[in-house]
Each structure stands twice: as C-alpha cells, then as structure tokens.
PATI-354222 format. One record per residue (C-alpha): chain; residue in one letter; x, y, z. Coordinates in steps of 0.1 Angstrom, whole numbers, plus 2048, in hexadecimal, padded with zeros to 3 digits. Layout:
PT  chaine  residu  east  north   up
PT       A       A     X      Y    Z
...
***
This chain:
PT  chaine  residu  east  north   up
PT       A       X   200    EC1  3EA
PT       A       X   226    EC8  3F0
PT       A       X   23C    EAB  3E1
PT       A       X   263    EAC  3E4
PT       A       X   278    E98  3C9
PT       A       X   29B    E8B  3C2
PT       A       X   2AD    E8C  3A3
PT       A       X   2A1    E71  385
PT       A       X   2B9    E6E  370
PT       A       X   2CC    E50  366
PT       A       X   2F3    E57  35B
PT       A       X   2F7    E3B  33C
PT       A       X   315    E3D  320
PT       A       X   30A    E51  300
PT       A       X   316    E49  2E1
PT       A       X   30E    E54  2B7
PT       A       X   2FC    E6E  2A7
PT       A       X   2D5    E76  2AF
PT       A       X   2B3    E7A  2A0
PT       A       X   2B1    E9A  292
PT       A       X   2D3    EA7  299
PT       A       X   2CA    EAF  2C2
PT       A       X   2EC    EA8  2D5
PT       A       X   2E4    E95  2F9
PT       A       X   2F5    EA2  316
PT       A       X   2FE    E86  32E
PT       A       X   2E7    E8B  34E
PT       A       X   2FB    E98  370
PT       A       X   2EE    E80  38C
PT       A       X   2E2    E5E  391
PT       A       X   2CB    E4B  3A5
PT       A       X   2D0    E23  39B
PT       A       X   2DF    E11  37E
PT       A       X   2CB    DFB  366
PT       A       X   2CD    DD6  361
PT       A       X   2C8    DD5  33B
PT       A       X   2C3    DAF  338
PT       A       X   2A4    DAC  34D
PT       A       X   28E    D9C  33C
PT       A       X   276    DAF  32E
PT       A       X   257    DA3  333
PT       A       X   258    DAE  355
PT       A       X   25A    DD6  346
PT       A       X   237    DD7  33B
PT       A       X   21C    DC1  33B
PT       A       X   21B    DA8  31F
PT       A       X   1F8    D9D  31F
PT       A       X   1E8    DBC  316
PT       A       X   206    DC8  307
PT       A       X   20E    DAE  2E6
PT       A       X   1EF    DB4  2D4
PT       A       X   1F2    DDA  2D7
PT       A       X   214    DDC  2CC
PT       A       X   214    DC7  2B0
PT       A       X   1F4    DD9  2A1
PT       A       X   20C    DF6  2A3
PT       A       X   22D    DED  296
PT       A       X   236    DD1  282
PT       A       X   254    DC2  296
PT       A       X   264    DAE  27B
PT       A       X   27D    DC6  268
PT       A       X   284    DC6  244
PT       A       X   2A2    DC1  239
PT       A       X   2A8    DE3  226
PT       A       X   2A3    DF2  24C
PT       A       X   2C0    E04  25A
PT       A       X   2B4    E17  27A
PT       A       X   2C9    E1E  296
PT       A       X   2BA    E13  2AF
PT       A       X   2D2    E1E  2CE
PT       A       X   2D4    E3F  2BB
PT       A       X   2AD    E3E  2C3
PT       A       X   2B4    E35  2EE
PT       A       X   2CF    E51  2EF
PT       A       X   2B3    E6B  2DE
PT       A       X   298    E61  2F5
PT       A       X   2AF    E64  312
PT       A       X   2B4    E8B  305
PT       A       X   293    E94  2F7
PT       A       X   277    E82  30F
PT       A       X   27F    E99  32F
PT       A       X   276    EBA  31E
PT       A       X   24F    EA5  318
PT       A       X   23D    EC0  32B
PT       A       X   25A    EDF  32C
PT       A       X   25C    EFB  313
PT       A       X   272    EEC  2FD
PT       A       X   259    ECD  2F9
PT       A       X   261    EAD  2E8
PT       A       X   274    EAD  2C1
PT       A       X   256    EA5  2AF
PT       A       X   269    EA1  293
PT       A       X   273    E7D  2A0
PT       A       X   24D    E71  29A
PT       A       X   237    E63  27F
PT       A       X   21A    E7E  278
PT       A       X   205    E5A  27B
PT       A       X   216    E57  29F
PT       A       X   1F9    E40  2B6
PT       A       X   1F8    E4A  2DD
PT       A       X   1E6    E33  2F5
PT       A       X   1E3    E33  316
PT       A       X   1CB    E26  32A
PT       A       X   1B5    E48  329
PT       A       X   1BF    E59  30A
PT       A       X   1C2    E4F  2E7
PT       A       X   1CF    E64  2C7
PT       A       X   1DF    E59  2A2
PT       A       X   1EE    E77  295
PT       A       X   211    E8B  2A5
PT       A       X   1FC    EAB  2A8
PT       A       X   1DF    E98  2C2
PT       A       X   1FF    E8C  2D2
PT       A       X   20C    EAD  2D7
PT       A       X   1EA    EBB  2DF
PT       A       X   1EA    E9F  2FD
PT       A       X   209    EA8  30C
PT       A       X   1FA    ECF  309
PT       A       X   1DB    EC7  31C
PT       A       X   1F1    EB8  334
PT       A       X   205    ED8  33D
PT       A       X   1E8    EE8  341
PT       A       X   1D1    ED7  354
PT       A       X   1E9    EC1  36B
PT       A       X   20B    ED3  368
PT       A       X   21F    EB6  362
PT       A       X   242    EA9  376
PT       A       X   252    E8E  35D
PT       A       X   26C    E7A  368
PT       A       X   27D    E60  352
PT       A       X   291    E42  363
PT       A       X   29D    E32  345
PT       A       X   29A    E27  31E
PT       A       X   2A2    E06  311
PT       A       X   29C    DF3  2F0
PT       A       X   285    DD4  2F5
PT       A       X   27C    DC9  2D0
PT       A       X   28E    DCD  2B4
PT       A       X   276    DEC  2A6
PT       A       X   270    DF5  2CB
PT       A       X   279    E07  2ED
PT       A       X   26B    E0B  30C
PT       A       X   270    E22  329
PT       A       X   268    E29  34B
PT       A       X   258    E48  35C
PT       A       X   248    E59  377
PT       A       X   22E    E73  371
PT       A       X   225    E85  38D
PT       A       X   205    EA1  382
PT       A       X   1F5    EBD  39A
PT       A       X   1D1    EC4  393
PT       A       X   1D4    EEB  398
PT       A       X   1AC    EEB  38E
PT       A       X   1A0    EDA  3AE
PT       A       X   1A5    EF4  3D0
PT       A       X   1B9    ED7  3E0
PT       A       X   1D1    ED4  3C3
PT       A       X   1D4    EAB  3C7
PT       A       X   1F4    E9A  3BA
PT       A       X   1EE    E81  3A2
PT       A       X   20A    E66  39E
PT       A       X   211    E4D  383
PT       A       X   22B    E3A  37E
PT       A       X   232    E1D  35E
PT       A       X   23D    E17  33D
PT       A       X   23E    E22  31E
PT       A       X   243    E09  2FE
PT       A       X   250    E1D  2DE
PT       A       X   24D    E12  2BC
PT       A       X   263    E1A  2A1
PT       A       X   25D    E19  27B
PT       A       X   275    E08  26C
PT       A       X   271    E1B  247
PT       A       X   278    E3E  25B
PT       A       X   287    E38  27C
PT       A       X   26C    E4B  288
PT       A       X   253    E42  2A9
PT       A       X   236    E36  29A
PT       A       X   223    E2D  2B8
PT       A       X   225    E35  2E2
PT       A       X   210    E20  2FA
PT       A       X   20D    E28  31F
PT       A       X   208    E07  33A
PT       A       X   209    E17  359
PT       A       X   212    E03  37A
PT       A       X   1F1    E0A  38D
PT       A       X   1DC    DF8  372
PT       A       X   1D4    DD4  368
PT       A       X   1C1    DD9  348
PT       A       X   1D2    DF7  335
PT       A       X   1C3    DF3  314
PT       A       X   1B3    E11  30B
PT       A       X   198    E19  316
PT       A       X   1A2    E0A  338
PT       A       X   183    E19  353
PT       A       X   19B    E09  36B
PT       A       X   1B1    E26  360
PT       A       X   197    E3D  365
PT       A       X   18E    E35  38A
PT       A       X   1B1    E36  38E
PT       A       X   1B7    E58  384
PT       A       X   192    E67  395
PT       A       X   19F    E54  3B8
PT       A       X   1C0    E6D  3BE
PT       A       X   1AB    E88  3B6
PT       A       X   1A1    E81  3DB
PT       A       X   1A6    E9F  3F8
PT       A       X   1C8    E97  40F
PT       A       X   1D4    EBA  420
PT       A       X   1F9    EB9  41F
PT       A       X   208    ED7  437
PT       A       X   21B    EF4  425
PT       A       X   23E    EE3  436
PT       A       X   259    ED0  42F
PT       A       X   257    EAB  42B
PT       A       X   277    E94  429
PT       A       X   280    E92  403
PT       A       X   274    E72  3E9
PT       A       X   276    E6E  3C7
PT       A       X   252    E53  3BB
PT       A       X   261    E39  3AA
PT       A       X   243    E1D  3A4
PT       A       X   21D    E25  3B0
PT       A       X   209    E06  3B0
PT       A       X   1E3    E04  3B5
PT       A       X   1EF    DFE  3DA
PT       A       X   20F    E0D  3DE
PT       A       X   22B    E2A  3D2
PT       A       X   24F    E23  3D5
PT       A       X   263    E40  3E3
PT       A       X   287    E44  3E5
PT       A       X   28E    E5B  403
PT       A       X   2AF    E6D  409
PT       A       X   2BE    E6E  429
PT       A       X   2AE    E85  446
PT       A       X   2B3    E89  468
PT       A       X   295    E83  482
PT       A       X   295    E8C  4A7
PT       A       X   281    E6B  4BD
PT       A       X   277    E60  4DC
PT       A       X   26A    E3D  4E8
PT       A       X   244    E3A  4E2
PT       A       X   229    E20  4E8
PT       A       X   210    E1E  4CC
PT       A       X   214    E20  4A6
PT       A       X   1F4    E3B  4A5
PT       A       X   1FA    E4B  4C8
PT       A       X   20C    E6B  4D6
PT       A       X   221    E62  4EF
PT       A       X   240    E74  4F0
PT       A       X   234    E8F  4D5
PT       A       X   23A    EAB  4EB
PT       A       X   25D    EA2  4F6
PT       A       X   266    EA0  4D0
PT       A       X   253    EBD  4C7
PT       A       X   265    ED0  4E2
PT       A       X   283    EC8  4DA
PT       A       X   280    EDD  4B7
PT       A       X   26C    EFC  4C7
PT       A       X   286    F07  4DD
PT       A       X   28E    EEA  4FA
PT       A       X   2B5    EDE  4ED
PT       A       X   2D4    EE7  4F9
PT       A       X   2D4    F0E  4E7
PT       A       X   2AC    F10  4EA
PT       A       X   2AA    F15  4C9
PT       A       X   28C    F0D  4B2
PT       A       X   288    EFA  496
PT       A       X   272    EF7  47C
PT       A       X   257    EE4  480
PT       A       X   253    ECB  463
PT       A       X   23B    EB0  458
PT       A       X   231    E8E  459
PT       A       X   236    E88  47F
PT       A       X   244    E60  476
PT       A       X   23D    E46  495
PT       A       X   253    E24  48B
PT       A       X   24B    E03  496
PT       A       X   275    DF4  495
PT       A       X   267    DCE  497
PT       A       X   24D    DB6  489
PT       A       X   23F    DB4  4AB
PT       A       X   23B    DD9  4AF
PT       A       X   24E    DD5  4D7
PT       A       X   262    DF5  4D0
PT       A       X   256    E13  4C1
PT       A       X   262    E3A  4C1
PT       A       X   250    E5B  4B3
PT       A       X   263    E73  49A
PT       A       X   264    E94  48E
PT       A       X   274    E9D  46B
PT       A       X   294    EB8  474
PT       A       X   298    ED3  455
PT       A       X   2AD    EC6  435
PT       A       X   2C3    EE1  442
PT       A       X   2CB    ED8  45E
PT       A       X   2E8    EB9  464
PT       A       X   2E9    EA1  484
PT       A       X   30E    EB4  489
PT       A       X   2FD    ED7  48B
PT       A       X   2E0    ED4  4A3
PT       A       X   2DE    ED8  4C8
PT       A       X   2D7    EBB  4E1
PT       A       X   2B6    EB2  4ED
PT       A       X   2B6    EBF  513
PT       A       X   2A1    E9A  518
PT       A       X   2BB    E7D  51D
PT       A       X   296    E69  50B
PT       A       X   29A    E7E  4ED
PT       A       X   2B3    E76  4D2
PT       A       X   2BF    E85  4AE
PT       A       X   2C2    E66  492
PT       A       X   2CF    E6B  46E
PT       A       X   2B5    E56  457
PT       A       X   2C8    E45  43B
PT       A       X   2AE    E48  423
PT       A       X   2A5    E2D  409
PT       A       X   28B    E1B  3FC
PT       A       X   269    E1C  40A
PT       A       X   246    E0D  3FE
PT       A       X   22D    E2A  408
PT       A       X   204    E22  40F
PT       A       X   1F1    E3F  40E
PT       A       X   1D0    E45  421
PT       A       X   1BC    E5C  431
PT       A       X   1A4    E5F  456
PT       A       X   1AF    E5E  47A
PT       A       X   1C9    E45  47A
PT       A       X   1C2    E2B  49B
PT       A       X   1DA    E10  4A0
PT       A       X   1C4    DF8  493
PT       A       X   1C0    E06  471
PT       A       X   1E5    E0A  46F
PT       A       X   1EA    DE9  478
PT       A       X   1D4    DDF  45B
PT       A       X   1E4    DF8  443
PT       A       X   207    DE7  44D
PT       A       X   1FB    DC0  444
PT       A       X   1E9    DCC  423
PT       A       X   209    DE0  41A
PT       A       X   21E    DC3  425
PT       A       X   20D    DAA  414
PT       A       X   20E    DBC  3F1
PT       A       X   236    DC1  3F1
PT       A       X   23B    D9B  3F7
PT       A       X   221    D96  3DB
PT       A       X   230    DA9  3C5
PT       A       X   254    D9E  3D1
PT       A       X   264    DB7  3E3
PT       A       X   278    DB5  3FE
PT       A       X   262    DC9  41F
PT       A       X   27A    DD0  43C
PT       A       X   26C    DCA  460
PT       A       X   25A    DE5  471
PT       A       X   24B    DFE  461
PT       A       X   245    E26  468
PT       A       X   221    E3C  469
PT       A       X   222    E5A  45B
PT       A       X   20B    E74  465
PT       A       X   208    E96  453
PT       A       X   1EB    EAA  465
PT       A       X   1E6    EB8  487
PT       A       X   1C7    EA4  490
PT       A       X   1B5    EBE  4A0
PT       A       X   1B7    EDA  484
PT       A       X   1AC    EBE  469
PT       A       X   191    EAC  45A
PT       A       X   195    E89  460
PT       A       X   18C    E80  437
PT       A       X   1A8    E9B  42C
PT       A       X   1C3    E89  441
PT       A       X   1E0    E7E  432
PT       A       X   1F3    E61  445
PT       A       X   209    E49  436
PT       A       X   216    E27  43C
PT       A       X   239    E21  433
PT       A       X   24F    E03  431
PT       A       X   272    E04  42E
PT       A       X   282    DEB  40F
PT       A       X   2A1    DD8  40F
PT       A       X   2A6    DE1  3EA
PT       A       X   294    DED  3CC
PT       A       X   297    DF2  3A6
PT       A       X   281    DFF  385
PT       A       X   293    DE5  370
***
C-alpha cells in the first residue's frame, strides 16, 4: 500500500551536553509548535498509567541525585529517530534491566528491548516519526510519535499505523532510562497483555487495494479506533459539478481534461483517489474532483475546454479520515460521515461543514471487499499537545 508522508521533525532550542557525548543536530523542518504547559494528564490515560509508572520507577528523587533531565530530553530528540535505521539507538543510555512494555509486548532487559526492535525491522519495515519530547514528572520523560509498518510477509503488504506516547522512566542513581511504556491512541486498555491491542493489530491486516498511482501527500499524526488525523500538503484539482456523494456524474468531464481535452491537448498522468465533495451539511452543492500530479502547479496547467470544468488549489491542512471497504453508496457514505463527525465532536475536535468521499479503485476492476474508500472531514485546527 502506497502512502505519502511529510517531514515530521520539530524545531526546538538546544542546550547542554548529551548522553554518551553524542552531539544533537537541530532538525531542519517544523510542522507545528508545542505548548509545553498543557496538563500531562491529557498526554496519556492516567487511570492505566499511574500504576505502571510507579511500579517501574520511583518518582521521589534522592537528595543526592544530579540527573539533568533537560539533557536527556535533548538526547532523545537526537537518538529516537534512529530507532529503526542502521545506526540504531544508543544502548549505553539504558539500564541493562530496562523494563519495556507495550499493549502486546514485554521485555525486562536492554537485550530483549533491542531484539524486539530487530524483529520489527525484519518483519514490518517500520517508519518511526517523532513529534515531540517533554519532561512530565521529576524522573519521567514522555514522547509522542507515529509508527507506520508495512507487513511485507503478506502478498498485499498491508500498512499498519500506530500512534501514541511513550513514558520513559529515569534511574535517579545513574541518569539512565530504566523503563519504557507505550500507550496507543487506538486503545482503551493499554496494559499488557491487551487483547484489544491484538485485535487492533489484526484488523489492520485486512486487504485494501491501492493503485500504484500518485496520491496527495500527507502525514498521519494520530490514529484512534475510529479515524486517523492527517496533515495534507496543498494540492491542485480539476473539478466539475456532481449530484451525489457516491455518484459519478461529471467524472467523464474531469477525466477528459487529464486525457487531453484541454487547451493544449496535453495528457496529464492519472492519480488516485477520485474525490466527491459536499460543501455544506445539507449536501446541496457537490463536485467531483481528480487530483493533478504534484509536479504541476496551477499557473502552468492548460485551460479546460469546457466552461463547467475548473481548476482549483486546495490549501491542505488537517483532515480526519475514516477508512472503509466495499462498494460505497450514498446511504453508506452518509452513515460513515455521521459516525466520523460524532466521534470528532466527542473527542473535542472542531470539524468543518461538508465532507469528501475518496474512492481509490476502479469499481469495474476491483472486487468490492478489496476497495479502499475514505470519508474525510476537514478540521478547524489540530494539535498533538
């Protein structure tokens, strides 16, 4: 499955020395800034976390301790991006008996922890994206991340996405990490062993057929049990009026534009998905859209031959996305839109009016159970803090 991504690094001040004398290089790109004053109870599920935290590391520091937590925060900004590359993490920053937990994995030594990383690299080809690192207790650091894993052992190579936080305990005697506990955004029960976590993993192995075509570029910031939040870069579309969210009225006109029915008779590469957009909650105005390849900009494109066909730049931004398979109908799409919108409101997010249906497959060439469909709702704003 093909997914496009954005840069995920955060610009932040750098100061002090680093664990094992490793020099931190400042990240080059920034997608948003973090408010460090937010109550840390919003970072992870406190009900399930408190018991695990206190069982792995004592939070009352001894008077003689001189651990520089800010130094460790800076170190993690440098070290964690190497989690799955050839360089790897610096094992000297961890106790030999470091305790690692996630909902379905448990290790009690640095050797077991590193073995788990090696197995993930071998089977899943992980892409780890670090969003932020901050101190959340006297001897505790929390990180937020996205991990995307392609399961290469299955013929359809499903993409598994996990987002969440890691709570890392610090040994006050030596300043090394003595515990690492992961919490997934998609689960209510994050305690080991979580059957909910195993089911969440298995569900992501289902078949979705995505054509080998260019798609709008985005980065997955958060994945819950119902939806994921993406940050899209701007893209250009060719569109015309349509009459139904799951209909095809107008498709031949926009497809004709990219197939050469334009002012220069220029053929433009096909992309995926085909969007149908409802611009208001009553769905009184709709358009059908094809995305223009990213190597072309609005000013360089030929003009449409038909007056009812237009070109438009989409500014991108944050979108909540609910994925589903099967042949989409208007009733199914409206049901998915209501589910997505109610989930966003329940989670305190601010969805905009209207929605989009994204259809990735040619219905005449793809079996319905393999079809990849998505309902998207643009968000007013979004923060991972």
